[in-house]
C-alpha positions as CSV (number, residue, x, y, z in Angstrom):
1,M,0.0,-0.3,-0.4
2,A,1.4,3.7,-1.1
3,K,-0.4,5.5,1.4
4,S,-2.5,4.9,5.1
5,V,-5.5,7.6,4.1
6,F,-8.5,8.3,5.8
7,Y,-11.6,8.2,3.5
8,S,-14.5,11.2,5.0
9,F,-18.0,10.3,2.8
10,H,-21.8,10.0,3.4
11,Y,-22.2,6.6,4.7
12,E,-25.8,5.8,3.1
13,R,-25.7,7.2,0.1
14,D,-22.1,6.4,-1.2
15,V,-20.6,3.6,0.9
16,N,-21.3,0.9,-2.5
17,R,-19.0,3.6,-4.7
18,V,-16.8,4.1,-1.4
19,Q,-16.1,-0.1,-1.8
20,L,-15.4,1.0,-5.4
21,V,-12.4,2.8,-4.1
22,R,-11.2,0.6,-1.6
23,N,-10.9,-2.1,-3.7
24,I,-8.4,-0.6,-6.2
25,N,-6.2,-0.7,-3.5
26,A,-3.4,1.7,-4.3
27,L,-4.1,3.1,-0.6
28,E,-4.7,1.8,3.0
29,G,-7.7,3.0,4.0
30,Q,-9.6,2.7,7.5
31,P,-12.1,-0.1,7.5
32,L,-15.9,0.4,6.5
33,L,-18.4,-0.4,9.5
34,N,-21.4,-2.5,7.9
35,A,-24.7,-1.1,8.7
36,Q,-25.2,-3.5,11.9
37,K,-22.2,-1.8,13.0
38,W,-22.6,1.8,12.2
39,E,-26.1,1.8,13.7
40,E,-24.6,0.3,17.0
41,V,-21.2,3.3,17.0
42,R,-24.6,5.7,16.3
43,Q,-26.9,4.8,18.8
44,K,-24.0,5.3,21.8
45,G,-24.4,8.8,20.8
46,D,-21.9,11.7,19.5
47,S,-19.0,11.1,21.6
48,A,-18.9,7.7,20.9
49,I,-19.1,9.0,16.8
50,E,-16.3,11.2,17.1
51,D,-14.4,8.8,19.2
52,W,-14.5,6.5,16.2
53,I,-13.6,8.8,14.0
54,D,-10.5,10.0,16.2
55,A,-9.0,6.7,16.8
56,Q,-9.5,5.7,12.5
57,M,-8.2,9.1,11.6
58,A,-5.0,9.0,13.8
59,Y,-2.2,7.6,12.6
60,K,-3.4,7.8,8.8
61,K,-1.4,10.3,6.5
62,A,-4.2,12.0,4.5
63,V,-7.8,12.3,4.8
64,I,-9.7,11.9,1.8
65,V,-12.8,13.3,1.0
66,L,-15.5,11.5,-1.6
67,I,-17.4,13.7,-3.2
68,G,-21.4,12.5,-3.9
69,Q,-24.5,14.0,-4.7
70,Q,-25.1,14.7,-0.3
71,T,-21.7,15.2,0.8
72,A,-21.5,18.5,1.3
73,G,-23.4,20.1,4.3
74,R,-22.9,16.2,6.1
75,K,-22.3,17.0,10.0
76,W,-19.7,14.0,9.8
77,V,-18.1,14.9,7.1
78,N,-17.8,18.1,8.1
79,Y,-16.4,17.0,11.5
80,E,-13.9,14.6,9.7
81,I,-12.8,17.8,7.6
82,D,-12.2,20.3,10.3
83,K,-10.7,17.5,12.6
84,A,-7.7,16.3,9.6
85,W,-7.4,20.9,8.9
86,A,-7.3,20.8,13.0
87,D,-4.4,17.8,12.8
88,K,-2.7,19.2,9.9
89,K,-3.4,16.4,7.8
90,P,-3.2,16.7,4.1
91,L,-7.0,17.0,3.0
92,L,-8.5,17.0,-0.3
93,G,-12.2,15.8,-2.2
94,V,-12.3,13.6,-5.4
95,H,-15.8,13.8,-6.8
96,I,-17.5,10.0,-6.7
97,H,-20.8,10.7,-8.1
98,G,-19.3,8.8,-11.8
99,L,-19.3,5.4,-9.4
100,S,-21.5,2.9,-10.3
101,S,-23.7,2.0,-7.4
102,M,-26.5,-0.8,-8.0
103,G,-26.2,0.5,-11.8
104,S,-26.8,3.7,-11.8
105,V,-24.8,7.0,-11.7
106,D,-25.2,10.4,-9.5
107,S,-25.6,13.6,-10.3
108,P,-22.2,15.9,-9.2
109,G,-21.8,16.9,-5.6
110,T,-20.9,20.4,-4.2
111,S,-17.5,20.4,-2.9
112,P,-17.6,20.9,0.9
113,F,-14.6,23.0,1.0
114,S,-15.0,26.4,1.0
115,A,-13.8,28.2,-2.2
116,S,-10.6,30.0,-0.9
117,S,-10.1,27.1,1.2
118,G,-7.5,25.6,-1.8
119,I,-8.0,22.7,-1.1
120,P,-7.9,20.2,-4.5
121,V,-10.7,18.6,-5.8
122,F,-9.9,16.1,-8.3
123,D,-13.0,15.0,-10.8
124,P,-12.3,11.8,-13.1
125,A,-15.8,11.2,-14.0
126,V,-15.6,10.6,-18.5
127,K,-18.2,11.2,-19.9
128,T,-19.3,9.6,-23.7
129,W,-19.4,11.5,-26.9
130,D,-23.2,12.4,-26.2
131,G,-22.6,13.9,-22.6
132,K,-23.1,10.8,-20.5
133,I,-20.9,9.4,-17.8
134,D,-18.8,6.2,-18.4
135,S,-18.9,4.8,-15.0
136,K,-16.0,2.1,-16.0
137,A,-13.6,4.7,-18.0
138,T,-14.3,6.6,-14.5
139,Y,-13.1,4.0,-12.8
140,G,-10.0,3.1,-14.7
141,K,-9.1,7.0,-14.3
142,L,-9.8,6.9,-10.8
143,V,-7.4,3.8,-10.6
144,D,-4.6,5.7,-12.7
145,N,-4.5,8.9,-10.6
146,L,-6.4,8.1,-7.5
147,E,-2.6,7.5,-5.9
148,W,-0.9,10.6,-7.1
149,W,-4.1,12.4,-6.3
150,S,-4.1,11.3,-2.6
151,T,0.3,13.0,-2.2
152,Q,-1.8,17.2,-3.3
153,G,-3.3,17.4,0.1
154,K,-3.5,20.8,1.5
155,V,-2.3,21.0,4.8
156,R,-3.5,24.0,7.0
157,S,-0.4,26.6,7.4
């Protein structure tokens, strides 16, 4: 594995797309909780979620926000971004709307970073001649670039 990273994402909507990213095996990410385990942590309250995030992020070299259609503004994504920034971990975003989830792609989501932050956001989506997203080509572009993109994160000065 080239680098150990923490993936931040909207669980309910994007876990299938995130699994595709993890399957690339270019980077080592935190374990993904299945729905039952996530619910167990969630039921213990906000402090338990924060503790889980803090423990998973502790030894990671960078934080990659996997940006789906509804990622921006999510409470725990915001917490993870703020923590990465406070801990001076390299931070970047990668759009994942072009990856297939249950046979369909999604509309692009808004970046969760402020425009003035300078945090890089990469979009691997590849479109066909008629403007539709080609999910296989998008996945290929992600495979070819994810490891390099992971080295491009911005650190709080």
